[in-house]
C-alpha positions in Angstrom: -14.7 -47.6 -54.2 -11.6 -49.8 -54.1 -11.3 -53.4 -53.0 -10.2 -52.3 -49.5 -13.4 -50.3 -48.8 -15.9 -52.3 -50.9 -18.4 -54.2 -48.6 -17.9 -57.9 -48.6 -20.5 -59.8 -50.6 -22.7 -62.2 -48.6 -21.7 -65.8 -49.2 -24.2 -67.8 -51.1 -25.3 -70.9 -49.2 -26.5 -74.1 -50.9 -28.0 -77.1 -49.2 -27.6 -80.4 -51.0 -29.7 -83.3 -49.7 -28.7 -86.7 -51.0 -30.5 -90.0 -51.5 -31.7 -91.8 -48.3 -35.5 -92.3 -48.2 -36.7 -91.7 -44.6 -33.2 -90.7 -43.5 -33.6 -87.6 -45.6 -36.0 -86.2 -43.0 -32.8 -85.3 -41.2 -32.8 -82.3 -43.5 -35.6 -80.9 -41.5 -33.3 -80.9 -38.4 -30.7 -79.0 -40.4 -33.3 -76.5 -41.6 -34.4 -76.0 -38.0 -30.9 -75.1 -37.0 -30.3 -72.8 -39.9 -33.5 -70.9 -39.3 -32.6 -70.5 -35.6 -29.2 -69.2 -36.5 -30.5 -66.8 -39.1 -28.6 -68.5 -41.9 -30.3 -67.9 -45.3 -30.4 -70.7 -47.9 -29.9 -69.4 -51.5 -30.1 -72.7 -53.3 -31.6 -76.2 -52.7 -30.5 -79.4 -54.5 -32.2 -82.7 -54.0 -31.6 -86.3 -55.2 -33.9 -89.3 -54.8 -35.5 -89.1 -51.3 -33.7 -85.8 -50.8 -35.6 -84.3 -53.6 -38.8 -84.4 -51.6 -37.2 -82.4 -48.7 -35.4 -79.9 -50.9 -38.7 -79.3 -52.7 -40.9 -78.8 -49.6 -38.2 -76.4 -48.2 -38.0 -74.5 -51.5 -41.7 -74.2 -51.8 -42.1 -72.6 -48.4 -43.8 -75.4 -46.3 -43.2 -75.0 -42.6 -41.4 -77.6 -40.5 -44.6 -79.1 -38.9 -46.2 -79.5 -42.3 -43.0 -81.1 -43.7 -43.1 -83.8 -41.0 -46.8 -84.5 -41.6 -46.1 -84.8 -45.4 -43.2 -87.2 -44.7 -45.5 -89.5 -42.7 -48.1 -89.4 -45.4 -45.7 -90.3 -48.2 -43.4 -93.0 -46.8 -46.0 -95.7 -46.0 -45.9 -99.5 -46.8 -48.8 -99.0 -49.2 -46.2 -97.5 -51.7 -44.8 -100.9 -52.5 -47.7 -103.2 -51.6 -49.3 -103.4 -55.1 -47.4 -105.1 -57.9 -47.4 -103.8 -61.5 -48.4 -107.1 -63.1 -48.5 -105.7 -66.6 -45.0 -104.4 -66.4 -43.7 -107.7 -65.0 -45.5 -109.7 -67.7 -44.1 -107.4 -70.4 -40.6 -108.2 -69.1 -41.2 -111.9 -69.3 -43.3 -111.9 -72.5 -42.1 -108.7 -74.3 -43.6 -109.4 -77.7 -47.0 -110.3 -76.3 -47.2 -107.4 -73.8 -45.2 -104.9 -75.8 -42.3 -104.2 -73.5 -41.5 -100.5 -73.9 -38.3 -100.2 -71.8 -40.0 -98.8 -68.8 -40.0 -101.6 -66.2 -41.0 -101.6 -62.6 -42.3 -104.3 -60.2 -44.4 -101.9 -58.1 -47.5 -100.1 -59.2 -46.7 -96.4 -59.0 -50.3 -95.1 -58.6 -50.1 -94.9 -54.8 -46.9 -92.9 -55.0 -48.4 -90.5 -57.6 -51.5 -90.0 -55.5 -49.3 -89.1 -52.5 -47.1 -86.7 -54.6 -50.3 -85.2 -56.1 -51.7 -84.5 -52.6 -48.5 -82.8 -51.5 -47.5 -80.9 -54.6 -50.4 -80.7 -56.9 -49.4 -78.7 -60.0 -46.9 -76.5 -58.3 -43.9 -75.7 -60.5 -40.3 -74.9 -60.0 -41.1 -71.3 -60.8 -43.3 -71.2 -57.6 -40.3 -71.9 -55.4 -39.3 -69.3 -52.8 -35.7 -70.6 -53.1 -34.1 -71.8 -56.3 -34.5 -75.5 -56.6 -32.8 -78.3 -58.6 -33.7 -82.0 -58.6 -31.4 -84.7 -60.0 -32.4 -87.7 -62.0 -30.7 -90.1 -64.3 -31.3 -90.6 -68.1 -32.1 -94.3 -68.7 -30.9 -94.1 -72.3 -27.4 -92.9 -71.7 -26.8 -92.9 -67.9 -26.2 -89.2 -67.7 -27.1 -87.1 -64.8 -30.1 -84.9 -65.5 -30.7 -81.7 -63.5 -34.3 -80.6 -63.5 -35.1 -77.0 -62.7 -38.4 -76.2 -64.5 -41.8 -77.8 -65.0 -43.9 -79.6 -62.4 -42.2 -80.4 -59.2 -44.1 -83.7 -58.7 -42.8 -85.0 -62.0 -39.2 -84.2 -61.1 -39.5 -85.9 -57.8 -41.3 -88.9 -59.3 -38.4 -89.3 -61.7 -35.7 -88.8 -59.0 -37.2 -91.5 -56.8 -37.7 -94.1 -59.5 -35.6 -96.8 -57.9 -34.5 -99.2 -60.7 -36.6 -102.4 -60.9 -39.0 -101.1 -58.2 -40.7 -98.2 -60.0 -40.9 -97.5 -63.7 -38.7 -94.6 -65.0 -40.7 -91.4 -65.5 -40.9 -89.6 -68.9 -40.1 -85.9 -68.9 -39.6 -84.0 -72.2 -39.3 -87.3 -74.1 -36.6 -88.8 -71.9 -37.1 -91.8 -69.6 -35.6 -90.8 -66.2 -34.9 -92.9 -63.2 -33.5 -92.5 -59.7 -30.9 -89.7 -59.3 -28.8 -91.9 -57.1 -27.9 -94.0 -60.1 -25.7 -91.2 -61.4 -24.9 -89.2 -58.2 -26.4 -89.8 -54.8 -25.0 -86.5 -53.4 -24.9 -84.0 -56.3 -22.6 -81.4 -54.8 -21.4 -80.4 -58.3 -24.8 -78.9 -59.1 -24.3 -76.4 -56.2 -20.8 -75.7 -57.4 -22.0 -75.0 -60.9 -24.6 -72.6 -59.6 -22.0 -70.5 -57.9 -22.6 -71.4 -54.3 -19.8 -70.3 -51.9 -20.7 -72.5 -48.9 -22.3 -75.9 -49.6 -23.9 -77.9 -46.7 -23.9 -81.5 -48.0 -26.2 -83.9 -46.2 -25.5 -87.5 -47.3 -26.6 -90.9 -46.2 -25.4 -94.4 -46.6 -28.3 -96.7 -47.6 -29.0 -99.5 -45.2 -28.9 -103.1 -46.4 -31.9 -105.3 -45.9 -31.4 -107.8 -43.0 -32.7 -110.6 -45.2 -33.3 -110.7 -48.9 -36.7 -112.5 -49.1 -38.3 -111.0 -52.2 -37.5 -109.5 -55.6 -38.2 -106.0 -54.3 -35.7 -106.5 -51.4 -33.2 -107.8 -53.9 -33.7 -104.6 -55.9 -33.2 -102.4 -52.8 -30.1 -104.4 -51.9 -28.5 -103.8 -55.3 -29.6 -100.1 -55.1 -27.9 -99.7 -51.7 -24.6 -101.3 -53.0 -24.1 -99.0 -55.9 -25.5 -95.9 -54.1 -23.1 -96.3 -51.2 -20.1 -96.8 -53.5 -21.0 -93.8 -55.6 -21.6 -91.7 -52.5 -18.1 -92.3 -51.2 -16.3 -91.9 -54.5 -18.1 -88.8 -55.6 -17.8 -87.0 -52.2 -14.1 -87.8 -52.1 -13.6 -86.3 -55.6 -15.6 -83.1 -55.0 -13.9 -82.6 -51.6 -10.5 -82.7 -53.4 -11.4 -80.8 -56.5 -13.9 -78.1 -55.3 -13.6 -74.3 -55.5 -16.3 -73.8 -52.8 -16.4 -74.6 -49.1 -18.0 -78.0 -48.8 -19.2 -78.8 -45.3 -20.4 -82.4 -44.8 -23.4 -82.8 -42.5 -23.6 -86.6 -41.9 -26.1 -87.7 -39.2 -25.4 -90.7 -37.1 -28.6 -92.4 -36.4 -27.1 -95.1 -34.2 -29.2 -97.8 -35.8 -30.5 -98.7 -39.3 -33.3 -96.5 -40.6 -35.1 -98.3 -43.4 -37.4 -97.2 -46.1 -40.7 -97.2 -44.2 -39.5 -96.5 -40.7 -41.7 -93.5 -40.3 -41.9 -94.0 -36.6 -38.3 -93.1 -36.5 -38.9 -89.6 -38.1 -38.6 -87.6 -34.8 -35.3 -89.4 -34.1 -34.1 -88.8 -37.6 -34.9 -85.1 -37.4 -33.2 -84.8 -34.1 -30.0 -86.4 -35.4 -30.1 -84.1 -38.4 -30.3 -81.2 -35.9 -27.4 -82.5 -33.9 -25.2 -83.1 -36.9 -25.8 -79.5 -38.1 -25.1 -78.1 -34.7 -21.8 -80.0 -34.6 -20.8 -78.2 -37.8 -21.9 -74.7 -36.8 -18.4 -73.5 -36.0 -17.2 -74.5 -39.5 -20.3 -73.0 -41.1 -19.9 -69.7 -39.2 -16.2 -69.6 -40.1 -17.0 -70.2 -43.8 -19.6 -67.5 -43.8 -17.5 -64.9 -42.0 -14.5 -65.3 -44.3 -14.2 -62.3 -46.6 -16.5 -62.4 -49.6 -15.3 -61.3 -53.0 
């Protein structure tokens, strides 16, 4: 069979969900459109808050369950309790034996929420190949996780600097994936995706900086937004795959615990995906190789 008669290979579709806390729920709107259009997802990549949605999609949760899980995770109780020992170790490192893992907020409520959602489910349990991005605290390198317990990978990927402690996996202290790449398109390129749907978000800035945690969120938003713009511009110029940006416009700031906005966030994710459907169809219908 020669090249003229050989059937075209189906394009491999990747969905990349970037950092953005509650904004990342827009990925459920994208998922709804792709399911309705019969567009299969061959790879899921998540970073920071996006790792949660990439994971629930890859593990086969349905849309309603995903929305319930979102409401159960992003609650103010996540940051209400301070990690006093960690803070004391930072100010009195010799007395309290500072170990390099610092966070102002006790991570036990977060771990309890992740345990309830994911339990001991592993990457190997995923229906769709899944990759979660974190950052190595020691050398700043991007770390792509694709095996082991999903909850550990997410815990590492959402470890916002100064807020939650880094998380140890295979002997490495890992923190928020957005510190190295808030929209890791290159992971999908490396895995051979032909069409990449990249859903990214700019982090909102606090209206007022009235606490140390708000200061940490402000710093995080500054470098995340700058990295997002720079990395997307680079990959858009240097890619070998079709990269289609899906950038929801929420019309107003969506902050970390605005769970009441989740229906609006999902709707805007749906609208942003529908707006790109002509480009998605065109990319998928182009002759495969």
